[in-house]
C-alpha positions as CSV (number, residue, x, y, z in Angstrom):
1,M,1.4,2.5,-2.4
2,P,4.9,4.3,-2.3
3,H,7.6,3.4,0.6
4,L,10.7,5.9,0.0
5,I,13.4,6.9,-2.4
6,L,16.6,6.3,-1.0
7,P,19.2,9.0,-1.3
8,P,21.5,9.2,-4.7
9,S,24.4,6.9,-2.8
10,C,22.0,3.9,-2.5
11,R,20.1,4.1,-5.5
12,V,20.6,0.9,-7.8
13,P,21.3,1.4,-11.4
14,D,18.6,0.0,-13.4
15,R,20.7,-2.2,-15.0
16,E,21.1,-4.3,-12.0
17,I,17.7,-4.1,-10.6
18,T,16.7,-8.3,-12.5
19,P,18.9,-10.4,-12.6
20,P,18.3,-11.6,-16.8
21,E,18.9,-15.3,-16.4
22,V,16.1,-15.3,-13.2
23,F,13.6,-13.3,-14.6
24,R,13.6,-12.8,-18.3
25,D,11.8,-15.9,-19.3
26,R,9.1,-15.8,-16.9
27,R,8.3,-12.3,-17.4
28,R,8.7,-12.1,-21.6
29,F,5.2,-13.3,-22.6
30,L,3.8,-10.2,-20.5
31,K,6.2,-7.8,-22.0
32,E,5.2,-9.5,-25.6
33,M,1.6,-8.5,-24.4
34,A,2.2,-4.8,-23.2
35,A,3.9,-4.1,-26.2
36,A,1.2,-5.2,-28.4
37,G,-1.0,-3.3,-26.2
38,L,-2.8,-6.0,-25.0
39,I,-1.9,-5.6,-21.6
40,T,-1.7,-1.6,-20.5
41,L,-1.4,0.2,-17.5
42,A,-4.4,2.4,-17.8
43,G,-6.3,-1.3,-17.8
44,P,-5.8,-2.5,-14.8
45,R,-9.2,-4.8,-15.1
46,L,-7.5,-6.7,-17.9
47,M,-4.2,-6.9,-16.6
48,A,-5.7,-8.4,-12.9
49,Q,-7.4,-11.0,-15.2
50,A,-4.6,-11.8,-17.2
51,L,-2.6,-11.9,-13.8
52,S,-5.4,-14.5,-12.2
53,R,-4.1,-17.7,-14.5
54,S,-4.2,-20.0,-11.6
55,V,-7.3,-19.0,-10.0
56,S,-11.0,-20.0,-11.3
57,P,-13.0,-18.4,-13.7
58,E,-15.5,-18.8,-11.2
59,A,-13.2,-16.8,-8.6
60,Q,-12.3,-14.5,-10.6
61,S,-15.9,-14.2,-11.3
62,A,-16.8,-14.0,-7.7
63,A,-13.6,-11.1,-6.8
64,L,-15.0,-8.7,-9.9
65,S,-18.5,-8.7,-8.5
66,L,-17.4,-6.8,-5.8
67,Y,-16.4,-3.7,-7.4
68,P,-16.8,-0.9,-8.2
69,A,-18.5,-0.7,-4.7
70,P,-20.5,2.4,-3.2
71,R,-18.6,5.6,-2.5
72,N,-19.3,7.1,0.8
73,G,-19.6,10.5,-0.1
74,Q,-18.7,11.4,3.7
75,Y,-15.1,11.3,2.6
76,A,-15.2,13.7,-0.7
77,V,-12.0,15.4,-1.3
78,D,-11.8,18.6,-2.2
79,A,-9.5,18.2,-5.2
80,P,-9.2,16.1,-8.5
81,L,-8.7,12.9,-8.7
82,T,-5.0,11.3,-10.0
83,E,-5.6,10.0,-13.6
84,Q,-5.9,6.1,-12.8
85,S,-3.2,5.6,-15.7
86,V,-1.1,7.7,-14.0
87,A,-1.3,6.3,-10.4
88,A,-0.7,3.3,-11.9
89,A,2.9,3.9,-13.1
90,Y,4.2,5.3,-10.4
91,N,4.4,3.3,-7.8
92,N,6.9,3.1,-4.3
93,F,7.4,-0.6,-3.7
94,Y,11.0,-1.3,-3.1
95,E,10.5,-5.3,-3.1
96,F,10.7,-5.1,-6.9
97,S,12.5,-1.7,-7.6
98,T,13.5,1.8,-6.4
99,A,12.3,2.8,-10.1
100,K,8.6,3.9,-9.5
101,E,8.4,3.9,-13.6
102,R,9.7,0.2,-13.2
103,V,7.6,-1.2,-10.7
104,A,3.8,-2.4,-12.6
105,R,6.4,-3.9,-15.3
106,L,7.9,-6.0,-12.9
107,S,5.5,-6.9,-10.4
108,A,3.0,-7.8,-13.6
109,D,3.1,-11.0,-13.2
110,W,3.0,-11.6,-9.5
111,Q,0.0,-13.8,-8.8
112,T,-2.2,-12.7,-5.4
113,R,-4.8,-15.3,-5.6
114,P,-4.7,-17.2,-3.7
115,W,-3.6,-15.4,-0.5
116,Q,-4.2,-15.8,3.0
117,V,-3.6,-12.8,5.7
118,R,-3.1,-14.5,9.7
119,V,-4.2,-12.0,12.2
120,D,-3.1,-12.7,16.1
121,G,-0.9,-12.2,18.5
122,L,-3.1,-10.3,21.7
123,V,-6.5,-11.3,20.1
124,E,-9.0,-13.7,22.0
125,N,-10.1,-15.4,18.0
126,P,-6.7,-15.5,15.6
127,V,-7.8,-16.3,11.9
128,V,-6.1,-17.0,9.1
129,L,-8.2,-15.6,6.3
130,S,-8.2,-15.9,2.6
131,I,-8.2,-12.9,0.4
132,E,-12.1,-14.1,0.0
133,D,-12.7,-13.8,3.4
134,V,-11.0,-10.2,3.9
135,E,-13.1,-9.1,1.1
136,R,-16.3,-10.6,2.6
137,L,-15.4,-9.4,6.3
138,A,-17.8,-6.1,6.2
139,P,-18.9,-4.3,3.6
140,L,-16.7,-2.7,0.8
141,E,-17.0,0.8,0.2
142,E,-15.0,3.4,-1.5
143,R,-13.3,5.9,-0.3
144,V,-11.8,9.0,-2.0
145,Y,-8.4,10.2,0.3
146,R,-5.9,12.2,-0.1
147,F,-2.0,10.4,-0.2
148,R,1.1,11.8,1.0
149,C,4.1,10.8,0.2
150,V,7.3,11.9,2.2
151,E,8.9,12.8,-1.0
152,A,6.9,16.0,-1.1
153,W,4.8,14.4,-3.7
154,A,0.9,13.6,-3.7
155,M,-2.4,12.0,-5.5
156,V,-6.0,11.7,-4.6
157,V,-7.2,8.5,-4.7
158,P,-10.1,6.2,-4.9
159,W,-9.8,3.3,-2.4
160,T,-12.1,0.5,-1.8
161,G,-11.9,-1.7,1.6
162,Y,-13.3,-1.1,4.9
163,P,-12.4,0.1,8.3
164,L,-9.8,-1.8,9.9
165,R,-11.3,-1.5,13.0
166,R,-13.8,-4.4,11.8
167,L,-10.8,-6.6,11.1
168,L,-10.1,-6.0,14.7
169,E,-13.6,-6.3,16.2
170,H,-13.6,-9.7,14.4
171,V,-10.5,-10.8,16.4
172,R,-11.6,-9.2,19.3
173,P,-8.1,-7.2,21.1
174,T,-7.1,-8.1,24.4
175,S,-6.9,-5.8,27.3
176,E,-3.3,-6.0,27.0
177,A,-3.2,-5.2,23.1
178,R,-1.5,-1.4,22.9
179,Y,-0.3,-1.6,19.1
180,V,-0.8,-2.9,15.7
181,R,2.1,-4.4,13.7
182,F,1.8,-5.1,9.9
183,V,4.0,-7.3,7.8
184,S,4.3,-7.7,4.0
185,R,4.4,-10.9,2.3
186,L,8.3,-11.4,1.4
187,D,8.8,-13.4,-2.2
188,P,12.4,-13.2,-3.0
189,E,12.0,-15.3,-6.3
190,E,9.7,-12.5,-7.6
191,M,10.9,-9.4,-5.9
192,P,14.2,-8.3,-7.5
193,G,14.4,-5.5,-5.3
194,V,14.9,-7.7,-2.2
195,H,18.2,-8.8,-3.6
196,E,19.7,-5.3,-4.3
197,L,18.6,-4.0,-0.9
198,R,19.5,-6.9,0.9
199,H,21.0,-5.2,3.5
200,Y,17.4,-4.4,5.0
201,A,15.2,-5.6,7.6
202,W,13.0,-7.7,5.5
203,P,10.4,-8.4,5.0
204,Y,8.4,-4.8,5.6
205,H,6.7,-3.9,8.4
206,E,5.0,-1.2,10.0
207,A,2.8,-0.6,13.3
208,L,0.5,1.4,14.5
209,T,-1.3,3.0,18.3
210,M,-4.2,1.0,18.8
211,E,-6.2,4.1,18.8
212,E,-4.7,4.9,15.4
213,A,-6.3,1.7,14.5
214,M,-8.9,1.8,15.6
215,N,-9.7,5.4,14.2
216,D,-12.2,5.1,11.2
217,L,-9.9,6.7,8.5
218,A,-7.7,3.8,9.0
219,L,-8.4,1.7,6.1
220,L,-7.6,-2.0,5.0
221,V,-8.1,-1.8,1.2
222,T,-9.0,-4.6,-1.2
223,G,-9.3,-2.3,-4.3
224,I,-8.9,0.9,-6.2
225,Y,-10.2,2.9,-9.4
226,G,-13.3,0.5,-8.7
227,E,-11.3,-2.5,-9.4
228,P,-9.3,-5.0,-6.7
229,L,-6.2,-4.0,-6.1
230,P,-3.1,-4.5,-9.0
231,P,0.0,-5.9,-8.0
232,Q,1.8,-2.1,-8.1
233,H,-0.5,-1.1,-5.3
234,G,-0.1,-3.8,-3.1
235,A,-2.2,-6.8,-4.0
236,P,-4.5,-8.0,-2.8
237,V,-5.0,-6.5,0.5
238,R,-2.9,-3.3,1.6
239,L,-3.5,-0.5,4.2
240,I,-4.1,3.1,3.7
241,V,-3.7,5.9,6.8
242,P,-4.7,9.4,5.4
243,W,-2.9,11.5,7.9
244,K,0.4,9.8,8.1
245,Y,3.3,9.5,5.1
246,G,3.0,6.7,2.9
247,Y,5.0,4.5,4.3
248,K,2.9,4.1,6.9
249,S,0.5,2.3,4.9
250,P,2.3,-0.7,4.2
251,K,1.3,-2.8,0.6
252,S,0.5,-7.1,0.5
253,L,0.0,-7.9,4.0
254,A,0.3,-11.5,5.1
255,R,0.3,-11.0,9.1
256,I,-1.5,-8.4,11.4
257,E,-0.1,-9.2,15.0
258,L,-1.5,-7.3,17.9
259,T,1.0,-6.4,20.7
260,A,1.9,-4.8,24.3
261,E,5.1,-3.6,23.3
262,R,6.1,-0.7,20.2
263,P,6.9,-3.0,17.2
264,P,9.9,-1.4,15.0
265,T,9.3,-0.3,11.9
266,F,10.7,-0.6,8.6
267,W,12.2,2.8,8.2
268,N,12.5,4.1,11.7
269,E,14.6,1.5,12.0
270,A,17.0,2.0,9.3
271,V,17.0,5.9,8.7
272,P,15.5,6.7,12.7
273,S,16.8,10.1,11.7
274,E,15.1,11.4,8.9
275,Y,11.9,9.1,9.7
276,S,9.8,8.9,12.9
277,W,7.8,6.2,14.1
278,T,4.7,8.2,14.1
279,S,5.3,9.8,11.0
280,N,2.3,12.1,10.6
281,V,2.1,14.7,7.8
282,E,3.4,17.8,9.7
283,P,3.9,20.5,6.9
284,D,5.9,22.3,9.8
285,V,8.2,19.9,10.6
286,P,11.1,19.7,7.4
287,H,12.4,16.5,6.3
288,P,16.6,16.9,6.9
289,R,17.1,16.9,2.9
290,W,13.5,18.9,1.8
291,S,10.8,20.9,3.1
292,Q,7.4,19.5,3.4
293,A,5.6,22.5,3.5
294,T,4.3,21.8,0.0
295,E,3.5,18.9,-2.2
296,R,4.0,18.2,-5.9
297,R,0.7,16.9,-7.4
298,I,1.2,13.6,-9.7
299,G,-0.1,13.9,-12.8
300,T,-0.6,17.5,-13.0
301,G,2.6,19.0,-11.3
302,E,1.1,21.3,-9.5
303,R,2.6,22.8,-6.3
304,V,-0.2,22.9,-3.5
305,T,0.1,23.5,0.3
306,T,0.6,20.9,2.4
307,L,-2.3,20.3,4.8
308,P,-1.3,19.5,8.6
309,L,-2.4,16.0,9.3
310,N,-2.6,16.1,5.5
311,G,-5.8,17.6,5.9
312,Y,-7.4,14.9,8.2
313,A,-6.6,17.1,11.7
314,D,-10.5,17.5,12.3
315,Q,-10.4,13.4,12.9
316,V,-7.4,12.4,14.5
317,G,-6.1,15.3,16.0
318,Q,-7.6,14.5,19.2
319,L,-5.2,11.3,18.6
320,Y,-2.1,13.4,19.2
321,T,-3.3,15.9,21.9
């Protein structure tokens, strides 16, 4: 889900986001369908089907049969879910746009099947997995998590996936592995934001310590709201680390690498004075440009108190003592 908003001096004017001569023709079909009400942000299943024109009907049916997955009530949240249509229309995904409301439209016809994820580095069993392999590596379940952006807004979202540790156990980390590095797919022809923000160190990359990655809360995610992930949410597979700010949960994963040395991370590398490598949700530690003590719930506008480690201190607090 979200990355970060740039300061006003760095924002890209909307008129410059998509070079018309490159993207107009290929997007016209879906724009016309959206205008006719045939594809809506409130209907991710219809959108997912429309976006999978290159995938056989059998493959589409097999993918959709996995959703919805059973909900794990152990991860209930004492707050109402964010409306599906609201979450679908409010996304940080800078590869497409710095404007949250434009991401869903600009990413709408991005093909995310077929897809592969390479898992390598300090492992005994390096693999290249198709998205179908990823979805079937462990039983899928739905978990409702709080999601907290560093920009001081928040959602409550039902994600579908399984603990990241299940994948790590499958590749068998060596004793030297201390960190897990994540790299998102880079597709400049389909990602207009990359051209406008070319000074950044693309592709998007993040990392966790091995202890963080093995914690049961760290979730490898393939679905949302009981359906496969749509592009604006990081299709077809992403990470969710609910006790950290949202930019620590990279989208559209293409590679997972285990390393001995601490890898650089995208926002810490770009603006180290504002974004720490660890980036836990700490309400008592303000961002240099705003307070983190409270958060605004997207969809309702309600302002609530931010919880230490986003409410997950009991599960992960021991990692930082």
